N, CA, C and O of each residue as an XYZ file, in Angstrom:
972
protein
N     122.982     72.157     10.648
C     122.162     73.273     11.996
C     120.606     73.892     11.313
O     120.537     74.941     10.672
N     119.641     73.155     11.560
C     118.470     73.813     10.992
C     118.085     75.916     11.792
O     118.127     76.316     12.956
N     117.765     76.668     10.491
C     117.686     77.760     10.700
C     116.277     78.461     11.325
O     115.154     78.692     10.876
N     116.881     78.641     12.451
C     115.073     79.179     12.879
C     113.455     79.284     11.770
O     113.639     79.105     10.566
N     112.745     79.422     12.005
C     111.448     79.281     10.932
C     111.134     80.833     11.469
O     110.104     81.188     10.895
N     111.575     81.797     12.266
C     111.478     82.680     11.434
C     112.929     83.782     11.069
O     113.092     84.903     10.588
N     113.666     82.837     11.547
C     114.899     83.772     10.255
C     114.891     82.943      8.921
O     116.088     82.950      8.635
N     114.462     82.467      8.259
C     114.002     81.823      7.295
C     112.883     82.929      6.773
O     113.176     83.709      5.867
N     111.770     82.940      7.315
C     110.953     84.183      7.264
C     110.961     84.968      6.971
O     110.080     85.446      6.258
N     112.200     85.680      7.448
C     112.571     87.280      6.900
C     113.253     87.096      6.386
O     113.047     87.829      5.419
N     114.600     86.294      6.098
C     114.864     86.164      4.748
C     113.853     86.424      3.434
O     113.976     87.178      2.469
N     112.777     85.457      3.821
C     111.941     85.450      2.477
C     111.462     87.109      1.733
O     111.517     87.675      0.641
N     110.878     87.438      3.468
C     110.294     88.531      3.228
C     111.504     89.324      3.390
O     110.970     90.401      3.127
N     112.801     89.654      3.634
C     113.394     90.802      3.081
C     113.218     90.994      1.305
O     112.706     91.879      0.618
N     114.047     89.449      0.917
C     113.670     89.084     -0.468
C     113.070     90.022     -1.183
O     113.493     90.998     -1.801
N     111.472     89.343     -0.908
C     110.356     89.993     -1.364
C     110.575     91.646     -1.917
O     110.625     91.990     -3.098
N     110.680     92.495     -0.777
C     111.092     93.859     -0.586
C     112.172     93.938     -1.848
O     112.080     94.461     -2.959
N     112.977     93.375     -1.354
C     114.508     94.048     -2.719
C     114.252     93.642     -4.237
O     114.687     94.025     -5.323
N     113.354     92.696     -3.805
C     112.979     92.387     -5.540
C     111.510     93.448     -6.087
O     111.157     93.853     -7.194
N     110.923     93.615     -4.637
C     110.042     95.027     -5.437
C     108.782     94.565     -5.730
O     108.079     95.202     -6.515
N     108.241     93.164     -5.022
C     107.174     92.221     -5.624
C     107.058     91.264     -4.627
O     107.994     90.709     -4.052
N     105.663     91.064     -4.414
C     104.677     90.117     -3.369
C     104.486     89.030     -4.144
O     103.860     89.198     -5.190
N     105.016     87.590     -3.778
C     105.417     86.510     -4.152
C     103.907     85.995     -3.584
O     103.568     86.198     -2.418
N     102.825     85.124     -4.821
C     102.104     84.706     -4.228
C     102.226     82.979     -3.477
O     101.418     82.414     -2.739
N     103.436     82.535     -3.968
C     103.733     80.677     -3.119
C     105.061     81.976     -2.508
O     105.176     82.982     -3.208
N     105.981     81.850     -1.219
C     106.778     82.960     -0.981
C     107.716     81.390     -0.724
O     108.945     81.446     -0.683
N     107.072     80.210     -0.585
C     107.680     79.125     -0.471
C     108.624     78.393     -1.506
O     109.512     77.548     -1.391
N     107.980     79.169     -2.712
C     109.632     79.408     -3.893
C     110.434     80.233     -3.974
O     111.431     80.190     -4.695
N     110.127     81.071     -3.273
C     111.125     81.863     -2.799
C     111.819     81.548     -2.345
O     112.827     81.754     -3.020
N     112.143     80.876     -1.082
C     112.718     79.996     -0.322
C     113.188     79.146     -0.944
O     114.389     79.412     -0.993
N     112.954     78.039     -1.601
C     113.256     77.257     -2.270
C     114.945     78.072     -2.792
O     116.088     77.783     -2.439
N     114.481     79.057     -3.666
C     115.437     79.722     -4.925
C     116.560     79.769     -4.084
O     117.644     79.413     -4.547
N     116.458     80.220     -2.715
C     117.388     80.452     -1.651
C     118.826     79.713     -0.927
O     119.894     80.053     -0.418
N     117.687     77.907     -1.425
C     118.333     77.201     -0.395
C     119.453     76.327     -1.162
O     119.058     75.958     -2.268
N     120.391     76.029     -0.923
C     121.931     75.991     -1.037
C     121.497     73.909     -1.056
O     120.827     73.346     -0.190
N     122.142     73.218     -2.301
C     121.962     71.763     -1.777
C     122.775     71.665     -0.242
O     122.329     70.743      0.440
N     123.719     72.334      0.315
C     124.551     71.786      1.278
C     123.577     72.014      2.289
O     123.108     70.883      2.421
N     122.934     72.796      3.137
C     121.939     73.167      3.588
C     120.667     71.927      3.574
O     120.183     71.391      4.571
N     120.399     71.734      2.498
C     119.618     71.013      2.160
C     119.755     69.064      2.942
O     119.098     68.176      3.486
N     121.082     69.415      2.450
C     121.798     67.672      3.099
C     122.443     68.117      4.044
O     123.453     67.443      4.246
N     122.293     69.127      4.859
C     122.396     68.545      6.381
C     121.116     68.797      7.276
O     121.122     68.887      8.503
N     119.916     68.904      6.365
C     119.302     69.345      7.759
C     118.172     67.736      6.885
O     116.981     67.437      6.967
N     118.865     67.373      6.450
C     118.200     65.558      5.661
C     117.042     66.025      5.107
O     116.215     65.142      5.336
N     116.427     67.056      4.411
C     115.546     67.646      3.563
C     115.023     66.695      2.565
O     115.950     65.884      2.561
N     113.966     66.145      1.525
C     113.935     65.580      0.995
C     114.995     66.302     -0.725
O     115.401     67.454     -0.879
N     115.110     65.376     -1.494
C     116.192     65.534     -2.380
C     116.153     66.585     -3.485
O     117.178     66.768     -4.143
N     114.956     67.348     -3.761
C     114.551     68.397     -3.961
C     114.268     69.476     -3.008
O     113.517     70.436     -3.180
N     114.852     69.235     -2.160
C     114.141     70.602     -1.434
C     115.218     71.139     -1.700
O     116.123     70.583     -1.077
N     115.619     72.076     -2.421
C     117.127     73.137     -3.120
C     116.183     73.372     -4.501
O     115.154     72.966     -5.042
N     117.581     74.572     -4.715
C     117.607     75.504     -5.729
C     118.038     74.479     -7.459
O     118.147     74.632     -8.675
N     118.118     73.641     -6.562
C     118.956     72.668     -8.103
C     117.987     72.647     -9.639
O     118.293     72.756    -10.826
N     116.900     72.478     -9.013
C     115.305     72.620     -9.767
C     115.252     73.622    -10.548
O     115.128     73.670    -11.772
N     115.425     75.016     -9.206
C     115.440     76.052     -9.785
C     116.108     76.639    -10.885
O     115.427     77.179    -11.756
N     117.656     76.607    -10.995
C     118.645     76.989    -11.292
C     118.220     76.427    -12.566
O     117.991     77.447    -13.217
N     117.913     75.198    -13.507
C     117.583     74.457    -14.192
C     116.752     75.160    -15.206
O     117.143     75.430    -16.342
N     115.052     75.561    -14.499
C     114.894     76.626    -15.266
C     115.012     78.024    -14.986
O     114.350     78.702    -15.771
N     115.477     78.508    -14.345
C     115.727     80.033    -14.762
C     116.849     79.976    -15.420
O     116.994     81.059    -15.988
N     117.664     79.317    -15.624
C     118.506     79.317    -17.169
C     117.925     78.681    -17.945
O     118.618     78.542    -18.953
N     116.784     78.096    -18.037
C     116.076     78.147    -19.942
C     115.646     79.269    -19.818
O     115.933     79.969    -20.789
N     114.931     79.902    -18.852
C     113.967     81.099    -19.058
C     114.700     82.515    -18.957
O     113.987     83.506    -18.801
N     116.399     82.696    -19.057
C     116.962     83.474    -19.072
C     117.844     83.327    -20.120
O     118.461     84.390    -20.054
N     118.257     82.781    -20.938
C     118.156     82.524    -21.779
C     117.015     83.161    -23.022
O     117.162     84.162    -23.724
N     115.632     81.991    -22.979
C     114.605     82.604    -23.863
C     115.099     84.012    -23.460
O     115.815     84.524    -24.320
N     114.922     84.635    -22.536
C     114.122     86.075    -22.420
C     115.659     86.402    -23.043
O     115.410     87.317    -23.828
N     116.446     86.266    -23.086
C     117.648     86.776    -23.625
C     118.096     87.130    -25.681
O     118.515     87.923    -26.525
N     117.580     85.832    -25.394
C     117.126     85.849    -27.145
C     116.317     86.643    -27.654
O     116.467     87.515    -28.510
N     115.315     86.249    -27.000
C     114.359     87.403    -27.932
C     113.957     88.148    -28.048
O     112.934     88.426    -28.673
N     115.273     89.289    -26.938
C     115.459     90.548    -26.623
C     116.595     91.111    -27.884
O     116.623     92.027    -28.706
N     117.368     90.107    -27.526
C     118.539     90.437    -28.355
C     118.665     90.426    -30.292
O     119.601     90.890    -30.944
N     117.362     89.721    -30.853
C     116.808     89.332    -32.046
C     116.108     90.550    -32.190
O     116.338     91.130    -33.251
N     114.960     91.348    -31.067
C     113.997     92.113    -31.502
C     114.758     93.899    -31.035
O     114.305     94.994    -31.371
N     115.942     93.623    -30.224
C     116.119     94.800    -29.831
C     117.430     95.259    -31.135
O     117.583     96.409    -31.547
N     118.117     94.241    -31.523
C     119.394     94.075    -32.485
C     119.127     93.671    -33.496
O     119.658     92.646    -33.925
N     118.010     94.517    -34.340
C     117.566     93.438    -36.181
C     119.455     93.377    -36.701
O     119.927     92.247    -36.824
N     120.192     94.338    -36.910
C     121.802     94.576    -37.403
C     123.230     93.759    -36.909
O     124.344     93.735    -37.431
N     122.742     93.157    -35.770
C     124.031     92.298    -35.740
C     123.448     90.957    -35.713
O     122.435     90.436    -35.246
N     124.712     90.508    -36.550
C     124.738     88.777    -36.671
C     124.665     88.024    -35.644
O     124.901     88.265    -34.460
N     124.194     86.736    -36.366
C     124.551     86.290    -35.332
C     125.425     85.278    -34.837
O     125.433     84.762    -33.719
N     126.050     85.095    -35.675
C     127.740     85.522    -33.756
C     127.776     86.429    -33.102
O     127.402     86.392    -31.930
N     128.226     87.468    -33.663
C     128.044     88.355    -32.599
C     126.838     88.586    -31.552
O     127.074     89.339    -30.607
N     125.510     87.967    -31.656
C     124.469     87.841    -31.170
C     124.993     86.560    -29.812
O     124.546     86.660    -28.669
N     125.867     85.559    -30.176
C     125.949     84.451    -29.583
C     127.171     85.106    -28.413
O     127.382     84.825    -27.233
N     127.731     85.949    -29.224
C     129.609     86.291    -28.312
C     128.234     87.475    -26.972
O     128.397     87.516    -25.752
N     127.347     88.048    -27.551
C     127.103     88.833    -26.498
C     126.185     88.187    -25.776
O     126.089     88.937    -24.804
N     125.260     87.084    -25.544
C     125.048     85.932    -24.760
C     125.698     85.663    -23.820
O     125.436     85.853    -22.632
N     126.545     85.225    -24.266
C     127.775     83.790    -23.846
C     128.351     85.130    -22.163
O     128.634     84.879    -20.992
N     128.287     86.197    -22.808
C     129.061     87.037    -21.860
C     128.087     87.942    -20.374
O     128.499     88.540    -19.380
N     126.373     87.570    -21.011
C     125.713     88.486    -20.061
C     125.591     87.363    -19.616
O     125.839     87.314    -18.412
N     125.266     86.261    -20.145
C     125.116     84.543    -18.787
C     126.213     84.533    -18.024
O     126.283     83.892    -16.975
N     127.260     85.329    -18.554
C     128.419     84.139    -17.426
C     128.643     84.287    -16.179
O     128.500     85.427    -15.737
N     128.945     83.491    -15.492
C     128.725     83.278    -14.315
C     129.248     84.262    -13.978
O     128.309     84.720    -13.327
N     130.232     85.190    -13.864
C     131.019     86.339    -13.686
C     129.600     87.267    -13.727
O     128.972     87.175    -12.672
N     129.198     87.833    -14.384
C     128.340     88.660    -14.662
C     127.063     87.868    -13.367
O     126.958     88.290    -12.216
N     126.295     86.784    -13.898
C     125.390     86.528    -12.654
C     125.841     86.995    -11.468
O     125.635     88.165    -11.144
N     126.632     85.975    -10.538
C     127.316     86.273     -9.883
C     127.224     87.675     -8.975
O     126.644     87.677     -7.889
N     128.122     89.369     -9.771
C     127.742     90.351     -9.559
C     126.716     90.549     -9.179
O     126.676     91.248     -8.166
N     125.485     90.104     -9.709
C     124.332     91.199     -9.630
C     123.573     90.112     -8.523
O     122.603     90.463     -7.852
N     124.014     89.112     -8.468
C     123.447     88.201     -6.950
C     123.754     88.674     -6.209
O     122.990     88.699     -5.245
N     125.259     89.494     -6.075
C     125.872     90.329     -5.069
C     124.683     91.602     -4.863
O     124.173     91.521     -3.746
N     124.253     92.512     -5.522
C     123.983     93.610     -5.747
C     122.419     93.260     -5.310
O     121.662     94.231     -5.328
N     121.905     92.102     -4.956
C     120.713     91.685     -4.761
C     120.356     91.453     -3.389
O     119.330     91.319     -2.722
N     121.600     91.459     -3.229
C     122.069     90.238     -1.279
C     122.046     89.409     -1.345
O     122.395     88.932     -0.265
N     121.823     88.688     -2.024
C     121.415     86.629     -2.510
C     122.087     86.285     -1.120
O     121.624     85.934     -0.035
N     123.828     86.614     -1.758
C     124.525     86.105     -0.655
C     124.297     85.740      0.812
O     124.430     84.691      1.443
N     123.832     87.218      1.191
C     123.532     87.121      2.978
C     122.063     86.877      2.893
O     121.435     87.226      3.893
N     121.307     86.297      1.810
C     119.901     85.689      2.049
C     120.237     84.005      2.127
O     119.621     83.188      2.812
N     121.449     83.724      1.178
C     121.043     81.928      0.657
C     120.792     81.061      2.248
O     120.489     81.615      3.304
N     120.977     79.854      2.076
C     120.212     78.959      3.403
C     121.386     77.882      2.312
O     121.164     77.328      1.235
N     123.070     77.948      3.474
C     124.130     77.201      3.270
C     123.884     76.444      4.873
O     123.341     76.679      5.953
N     124.700     75.380      4.173
C     124.916     74.436      5.243
C     126.586     74.946      6.088
O     127.428     75.817      5.868
N     126.468     74.186      6.788
C     127.991     74.715      7.835
C     129.186     74.676      6.978
O     129.773     75.738      6.764
N     129.794     73.133      6.249
C     130.698     73.017      5.377
C     130.995     74.519      4.696
O     131.875     75.373      4.798
N     129.421     74.299      3.742
C     129.825     75.295      2.506
C     130.539     76.953      3.251
O     131.474     77.667      2.887
N     129.248     77.078      4.777
C     129.576     78.502      5.376
C     131.345     78.534      5.815
O     131.884     79.552      5.381
N     132.005     77.882      6.353
C     132.605     77.404      6.408
C     134.105     78.355      5.500
O     134.981     79.131      5.881
N     133.610     77.558      3.814
C     134.804     77.620      3.254
C     134.425     78.703      2.151
O     135.042     78.671      1.086
N     133.354     79.742      2.377
C     133.180     80.869      2.161
C     132.833     81.102      0.465
O     133.390     81.645     -0.489
N     131.293     80.181      0.776
C     130.312     79.570     -0.005
C     129.756     80.697      0.068
O     128.955     80.038      0.731
N     129.201     82.156      0.060
C     128.742     83.024      0.163
C     129.331     83.830     -0.668
O     128.750     84.853     -1.028
N     130.780     83.467     -1.191
C     131.648     84.159     -2.344
C     132.169     83.471     -3.389
O     133.217     83.575     -4.026
N     131.041     82.601     -3.448
C     131.988     81.524     -4.210
C     130.835     81.712     -6.065
O     129.652     81.378     -6.131
N     131.495     82.188     -7.035
C     130.889     82.629     -7.868
C     130.050     81.782     -8.571
O     129.199     82.517     -9.072
N     129.830     80.633     -8.879
C     129.062     79.529     -9.089
C     127.610     79.130     -8.240
O     126.643     78.557     -8.742
N     127.727     79.563     -6.914
C     126.977     79.600     -6.277
C     125.873     81.009     -6.278
O     124.668     81.157     -6.486
N     126.578     81.561     -6.061
C     126.084     83.293     -6.479
C     125.310     83.576     -7.983
O     124.272     84.225     -8.118
N     125.979     83.011     -8.918
C     125.228     83.186    -10.804
C     124.383     81.846    -10.317
O     123.181     82.082    -10.191
N     124.735     80.638    -10.052
C     122.795     79.617     -9.510
C     122.227     80.158     -8.723
O     121.256     79.410     -8.843
N     121.911     80.846     -7.945
C     121.001     81.920     -7.266
C     120.431     82.822     -7.607
O     119.475     83.474     -7.186
N     121.161     82.853     -8.539
C     120.502     84.337     -9.646
C     119.358     83.692    -10.478
O     118.140     83.868    -10.461
N     120.272     82.784    -11.304
C     119.233     82.001    -11.955
C     117.686     81.801    -11.221
O     116.601     82.160    -11.677
N     117.977     81.098     -9.922
C     116.907     79.919     -9.121
C     115.895     81.835     -9.005
O     114.689     81.756     -8.769
N     116.413     83.065     -9.155
C     115.797     83.918     -8.635
C     114.286     84.215     -9.523
O     113.124     84.432     -9.182
N     114.996     84.093    -10.806
C     114.103     84.304    -11.941
C     113.509     83.357    -12.235
O     112.758     83.424    -13.208
N     113.697     81.539    -11.134
C     112.709     80.443    -11.926
C     111.754     81.194    -10.613
O     110.537     81.226    -10.795
N     112.282     81.756     -9.378
C     110.923     81.578     -8.797
C     109.887     82.576     -9.103
O     108.703     82.394     -8.820
N     110.427     83.842     -9.797
C     109.420     84.666    -10.429
C     108.890     84.337    -11.704
O     108.280     85.355    -12.032
N     108.802     83.701    -12.393
C     108.789     82.755    -13.194
C     107.795     81.925    -13.514
O     107.167     81.900    -14.573
N     107.618     80.989    -12.217
C     107.006     80.125    -11.710
C     106.042     80.517    -10.514
O     105.107     79.765    -10.234
N     106.265     81.708     -9.795
C     104.561     82.970     -9.142
C     104.373     83.425    -10.063
O     103.242     83.103    -10.429
N     104.949     84.195    -10.901
C     104.350     85.901    -11.740
C     104.526     85.361    -13.273
O     103.930     86.097    -14.060
N     105.065     84.472    -13.777
C     104.779     84.068    -14.838
C     105.977     84.956    -16.276
O     106.781     85.867    -16.080
N     105.672     84.286    -17.542
C     106.813     84.995    -18.286
C     106.774     86.460    -18.262
O     107.825     86.958    -17.857
N     105.872     87.265    -18.578
C     106.491     88.684    -18.761
C     106.732     89.079    -17.650
O     107.480     90.029    -17.878
N     106.579     88.988    -16.236
C     107.597     89.560    -15.211
C     108.774     88.965    -14.920
O     109.647     89.346    -14.141
N     108.727     87.813    -15.739
C     110.636     87.415    -15.082
C     111.135     88.223    -16.149
O     112.206     88.821    -16.041
N     110.398     88.279    -17.206
C     111.741     88.792    -18.477
C     112.015     90.360    -18.793
O     112.829     90.884    -19.554
N     110.860     91.017    -17.778
C     111.389     92.373    -17.440
C     112.395     93.110    -16.158
O     113.059     94.140    -16.033
N     111.875     91.278    -14.895
C     113.119     91.635    -14.320
C     114.576     91.948    -14.896
O     115.469     92.795    -14.887
N     114.201     90.636    -15.430
C     115.833     90.087    -16.141
C     116.484     91.419    -16.878
O     117.513     91.985    -16.508
N     115.596     91.821    -18.084
C     116.109     93.080    -19.166
C     116.799     94.332    -18.189
O     117.685     95.139    -18.470
N     115.917     94.115    -16.781
C     116.343     95.772    -16.309
C     117.716     95.473    -14.945
O     118.305     96.279    -14.225
N     117.804     94.117    -15.051
C     118.806     93.562    -14.409
C     120.157     94.154    -15.104
O     120.881     95.037    -14.643
N     120.337     93.345    -16.499
C     120.740     92.603    -17.200
C     121.259     93.879    -18.091
O     122.483     93.925    -18.216
N     120.285     95.236    -18.919
C     120.647     95.951    -19.369
C     121.844     96.486    -19.498
O     122.500     96.295    -20.522
N     122.249     97.152    -18.589
C     123.342     97.513    -18.612
C     124.474     96.557    -19.621
O     125.116     96.874    -20.623
N     124.387     95.419    -18.939
C     125.335     94.489    -19.565
C     125.308     94.176    -21.093
O     126.178     93.807    -21.882
N     124.408     94.370    -21.172
C     123.758     94.133    -22.804
C     124.092     95.427    -24.080
O     124.393     95.526    -25.269
N     123.888     96.002    -23.253
C     124.632     97.605    -23.759
C     126.160     97.818    -23.933
O     126.506     98.587    -24.830
N     126.904     97.350    -23.337
C     128.311     97.129    -23.086
C     128.721     95.909    -23.978
O     129.709     96.032    -24.701
N     128.086     94.856    -23.967
C     128.520     94.008    -24.448
C     128.556     94.187    -26.010
O     129.472     93.805    -26.738
N     127.267     94.911    -26.451
C     126.738     95.024    -28.200
C     128.149     96.062    -28.389
O     129.106     95.577    -28.994
N     128.219     97.026    -28.034
C     129.120     97.866    -28.195
C     130.502     97.602    -27.630
O     131.306     98.534    -27.614
N     130.808     96.538    -27.217
C     132.649     96.026    -27.015
C     132.276     94.556    -28.047
O     133.175     93.715    -28.063
N     131.223     94.297    -28.738
C     131.426     92.898    -29.134
C     132.452     92.094    -30.042
O     132.207     90.928    -30.349
N     133.746     92.817    -30.516
C     134.526     92.593    -31.009
C     135.477     91.929    -30.008
O     136.172     90.981    -30.373
N     135.520     92.352    -28.882
C     136.464     92.114    -27.634
C     135.733     91.109    -27.301
O     135.977     90.540    -28.365
N     135.396     90.747    -27.040
C     134.156     89.488    -26.150
C     134.517     88.513    -26.371
O     134.165     87.913    -25.356
N     135.165     87.573    -27.183
C     135.787     86.286    -27.226
C     137.275     86.707    -27.034
O     138.035     87.034    -27.946
N     137.528     86.658    -25.913
C     138.797     86.953    -25.416
C     140.091     85.731    -25.613
O     141.296     85.925    -25.775
N     139.403     84.562    -25.538
C     140.162     83.549    -26.310
C     141.064     83.790    -27.748
O     142.289     83.751    -27.862
N     140.172     84.018    -28.669
C     140.660     84.460    -29.897
C     141.476     85.550    -29.550
O     142.683     85.333    -29.660
N     140.999     87.126    -29.000
C     142.011     87.992    -28.784
C     143.910     87.557    -28.619
O     144.966     87.888    -29.158
N     143.377     86.514    -27.381
C     144.969     86.398    -26.907
C     145.812     85.164    -28.295
O     146.982     85.038    -28.657
N     144.652     84.541    -28.675
C     145.226     83.283    -29.978
C     145.743     84.398    -31.020
O     146.953     84.475    -31.233
N     145.120     84.999    -31.473
C     145.790     86.125    -32.201
C     146.734     87.390    -31.982
O     146.935     87.948    -33.061
N     147.286     87.926    -31.062
C     148.441     88.375    -30.675
C     149.056     87.271    -29.906
O     148.448     87.686    -28.919
N     149.539     86.503    -29.559
C     150.265     85.581    -29.046
C     150.852     85.196    -30.724
O     152.064     85.162    -30.938
N     150.324     85.055    -31.303
C     150.447     83.749    -32.578
C     151.186     85.457    -33.659
O     151.659     85.168    -34.758
N     151.201     86.288    -33.445
C     151.499     87.439    -34.263
C     153.162     87.787    -33.338
O     154.357     87.554    -33.522
N     152.584     88.242    -32.649
C     153.980     89.015    -31.209
C     155.112     87.793    -30.901
O     156.310     88.073    -30.913
N     154.753     86.738    -30.689
C     155.545     85.645    -30.281
C     155.732     84.280    -31.081
O     156.545     83.356    -31.046
N     154.744     84.552    -31.722
C     154.906     83.119    -32.629
C     154.644     81.658    -31.856
O     155.140     80.537    -31.960
N     153.849     82.120    -31.221
C     153.224     80.720    -30.841
C     151.434     81.226    -30.078
O     151.042     82.362    -29.808
N     150.720     79.941    -29.922
C     149.676     79.853    -29.648
C     149.888     79.211    -27.895
O     150.545     78.216    -27.590
N     149.048     80.209    -26.854
C     149.235     80.533    -25.759
C     148.276     78.941    -25.610
O     147.585     78.358    -26.445
N     148.568     78.642    -24.347
C     147.340     76.485    -23.868
C     147.181     77.119    -22.325
O     147.782     78.018    -21.736
N     146.181     76.300    -21.983
C     145.504     75.970    -21.053
C     145.763     75.007    -19.817
O     146.376     73.942    -19.882
N     145.366     75.394    -19.024
C     145.471     74.343    -17.753
C     144.667     74.158    -16.616
O     144.473     75.013    -15.752
N     144.159     72.909    -16.639
C     143.233     73.265    -15.461
C     144.037     72.691    -13.805
O     144.450     71.531    -13.806
N     144.141     73.174    -13.045
C     144.534     73.276    -12.122
C     143.763     72.763    -11.004
O     144.432     72.277    -10.092
N     142.293     72.765    -10.854
C     141.555     72.442     -9.863
C     139.845     72.312    -10.172
O     139.018     73.221    -10.238
N     139.676     70.991    -10.316
C     137.911     71.287    -10.365
C     137.670     70.655     -8.722
O     138.032     69.809     -7.904
N     136.976     71.531     -8.928
C     135.748     72.091     -7.189
C     134.613     71.454     -7.036
O     134.000     71.511     -8.102
N     133.884     70.729     -6.035
C     132.615     70.294     -6.080
C     132.345     68.889     -6.676
O     133.255     68.185     -7.115
N     131.142     68.551     -6.668
C     130.152     67.398     -6.662
C     130.179     67.643     -8.528
O     130.270     68.674     -9.195
N     130.051     66.147     -8.937
C     129.419     66.537    -10.669
C     128.883     67.414    -10.873
O     129.304     68.214    -11.708
N     127.459     67.666    -10.026
C     126.548     68.175    -10.419
C     127.082     70.124    -10.029
O     126.463     71.033    -10.583
N     127.794     70.304     -9.431
C     128.182     71.618     -9.345
C     129.826     71.381     -8.842
O     130.438     71.360     -7.773
N     130.166     71.200    -10.451
C     131.680     71.536    -10.823
C     132.122     72.547    -11.361
O     131.583     73.025    -12.359
N     133.344     73.139    -10.717
C     133.656     74.405    -10.655
C     135.356     74.273    -10.994
O     136.239     73.937    -10.205
N     135.486     74.649    -12.419
C     136.683     74.169    -12.926
C     137.519     75.552    -12.697
O     137.044     76.676    -12.538
N     138.965     75.148    -12.723
C     139.539     76.456    -12.216
C     140.798     76.475    -13.211
O     141.568     75.536    -13.011
N     141.196     77.427    -14.328
C     141.949     77.119    -15.483
C     143.066     78.505    -15.525
O     142.644     79.649    -15.357
N     144.152     78.280    -15.710
C     145.656     78.378    -16.028
C     146.020     78.807    -17.325
O     146.537     77.861    -17.920
N     145.944     80.408    -18.412
C     146.482     80.522    -19.464
C     148.107     80.568    -19.607
O     148.711     81.544    -19.162
N     148.577     79.841    -20.033
C     149.922     79.814    -19.763
C     150.683     80.153    -21.491
O     150.237     79.564    -22.476
N     152.289     81.553    -21.642
C     152.492     81.598    -22.568
C     153.847     81.338    -23.086
O     154.408     82.405    -23.332
N     154.763     80.043    -23.405
C     156.124     79.502    -23.014
C     156.038     79.089    -21.571
O     156.998     79.512    -20.927
N     155.210     78.418    -20.901
C     155.158     78.333    -19.939
C     155.125     79.320    -18.996
O     155.741     79.018    -17.973
N     154.710     80.194    -18.996
C     154.778     81.176    -18.209
C     153.273     81.741    -18.144
O     152.653     82.271    -19.067
N     152.683     81.416    -16.366
C     151.180     81.725    -16.368
C     150.789     83.176    -16.619
O     151.555     84.117    -16.410
N     149.207     83.324    -17.208
C     149.812     85.005    -17.538
C     148.210     85.500    -17.222
O     147.855     86.677    -17.150
N     147.032     83.896    -16.994
C     145.844     84.342    -16.480
C     145.358     83.571    -15.946
O     145.718     82.485    -16.401
N     144.511     83.450    -14.972
C     144.181     82.999    -14.866
C     142.406     82.907    -14.049
O     142.229     84.012    -13.538
N     141.269     82.084    -13.820
C     139.605     81.908    -14.723
C     138.992     80.902    -13.897
O     139.773     80.373    -13.106
N     138.090     80.595    -13.878
C     137.634     79.913    -13.055
C     135.572     79.285    -13.270
O     135.167     80.394    -12.923
N     134.780     78.813    -13.425
C     133.998     78.256    -14.548
C     133.294     77.795    -14.154
O     133.668     77.462    -13.029
N     131.479     77.196    -14.495
C     131.130     75.501    -13.878
C     131.660     75.296    -15.555
O     131.056     74.254    -15.807
N     132.204     75.551    -16.487
C     132.481     74.363    -17.468
C     134.080     74.658    -18.150
O     134.441     75.799    -18.440
N     134.640     73.878    -18.278
C     136.166     74.342    -18.724
C     135.883     75.488    -19.863
O     136.577     76.476    -19.620
N     135.169     75.632    -20.894
C     134.863     77.003    -21.835
C     134.730     78.086    -20.885
O     135.773     78.732    -20.986
N     134.257     78.422    -20.333
C     134.037     79.378    -19.019
C     134.790     80.079    -18.589
O     134.761     81.306    -18.494
N     136.170     78.740    -18.034
C     137.114     79.037    -17.582
C     137.525     79.375    -17.876
O     137.810     80.437    -17.323
N     138.229     79.047    -19.209
C     138.830     79.287    -20.454
C     138.894     81.310    -20.782
O     139.725     82.217    -20.748
N     137.457     81.114    -21.075
C     137.121     82.773    -21.612
C     137.492     83.643    -20.285
O     137.917     84.773    -20.526
N     137.403     83.323    -19.125
C     137.630     84.147    -17.970
C     139.028     84.289    -17.796
O     139.458     85.426    -17.600
N     140.121     82.951    -17.848
C     141.892     83.154    -18.072
C     142.400     84.177    -19.099
O     143.449     84.820    -19.052
N     140.969     84.204    -20.495
C     142.026     84.411    -21.094
C     141.337     86.358    -20.950
O     141.928     87.309    -21.462
N     140.492     86.430    -20.429
C     140.197     87.905    -20.044
C     141.369     88.280    -19.256
O     142.103     89.263    -19.353
N     141.382     87.468    -18.603
C     142.909     87.825    -17.375
C     144.069     88.326    -17.817
O     144.851     89.202    -17.447
N     143.964     87.281    -19.021
C     145.549     87.588    -19.958
C     145.588     88.677    -20.014
O     146.268     89.485    -19.381
N     144.425     88.877    -21.236
C     144.090     90.128    -21.659
C     144.520     91.320    -21.151
O     145.065     92.096    -21.936
N     144.364     91.701    -19.756
C     144.179     92.485    -19.115
C     146.361     92.438    -18.252
O     147.110     93.302    -17.796
N     146.432     91.407    -18.410
C     147.867     91.680    -17.550
C     149.022     92.021    -18.695
O     150.054     92.692    -18.672
N     148.325     91.208    -19.739
C     149.635     91.373    -21.517
C     149.611     93.519    -21.866
O     150.614     94.212    -22.043
N     148.338     93.939    -21.855
C     148.251     95.564    -21.924
C     148.884     96.003    -20.925
O     149.703     96.915    -20.815
N     148.525     95.415    -20.332
C     149.185     96.542    -18.713
C     151.375     96.187    -18.705
O     152.173     97.064    -18.377
N     151.615     95.353    -18.962
C     153.123     94.555    -18.819
C     153.400     95.361    -20.343
O     154.080     96.386    -20.388
N     152.748     94.719    -21.619
C     153.472     95.468    -22.775
C     152.698     96.479    -22.977
O     152.215     96.376    -24.105
N     152.219     97.716    -22.264
C     151.829     98.582    -23.067
C     150.997     98.088    -24.716
O     151.194     98.374    -25.897
N     150.118     97.308    -24.043
C     149.728     98.003    -25.995
C     147.966     97.443    -25.625
O     147.530     96.975    -24.573
N     147.411     97.654    -26.635
C     146.056     97.364    -26.249
C     145.811     95.681    -27.869
O     146.277     95.421    -28.978
N     145.113     95.265    -27.180
C     144.690     93.881    -28.042
C     144.149     93.911    -28.621
O     143.851     92.890    -29.241
C-alpha cells in the first residue's frame, strides 16, 4: 500500500527535526527510510530503497570509527581496537540507536514486513541507522557524518574500551567451559531468515547438548557472539560465578 505523499513528507520532516539538521536534499533522507519491502510493494525502481545507502553508511561508519579509535586511544593494541570496533558497530548496538532516533517509527515498510514485526527486527533497524549515516554523509559531507557518529556512539565506545577484555564472549565461554566442564561449547544455526542480500542467522550455544544462549546477526559470526554473550549471562547467573 502506497503511503500518501503528505505522510512521507511528514516523516522526513520529523526525522530532520529529530536529527537536528536540515537536509539540502531531503530525498536522500526519504530513501534512507525506505525498506526494500516497501519499494518492491509499490513496484518502484530496483534501487529506490535504502540498500545502497546501507552500503555507503557501513563504510563511512567504520572509517570514522577506526580514525577515532586510532587517534583517541594511542596506547590500545590493534587486537583490542578490533574488538572495540566490532562491538560498537554490531547490529545490536546500532539497532538500539535506531530505536532511540525513532527510526522504527519513521521507516517505510511493506505490508508483509509490517505484519511480521519488521519495525522491531534488529537487522532492519541496524541497516536503517547505517542508511541515515549515508544520507548525512552524502548531503552534508564526512565531517558532519563523523560528528553524528561519535556523538551517538561515544558512550558505547567508552564502555567497550573499559571492558575490552570481556568483549570477545566466544573466547570467554570457550575458556570457561574447557576449565569447568572439560568440553568446548558448540554452536547450532536454528534459522536463516530473509533473502540472501538481507539474511539473518539465529544461533544457539550448547554445552553438553544443553542450550545456554541464543543470538541473531547478519553473519554467523555475529550471531555466535551474541549467543555467547547470552550464555555468559546465563552461566554467571546460574552458577554464581564471574567468567
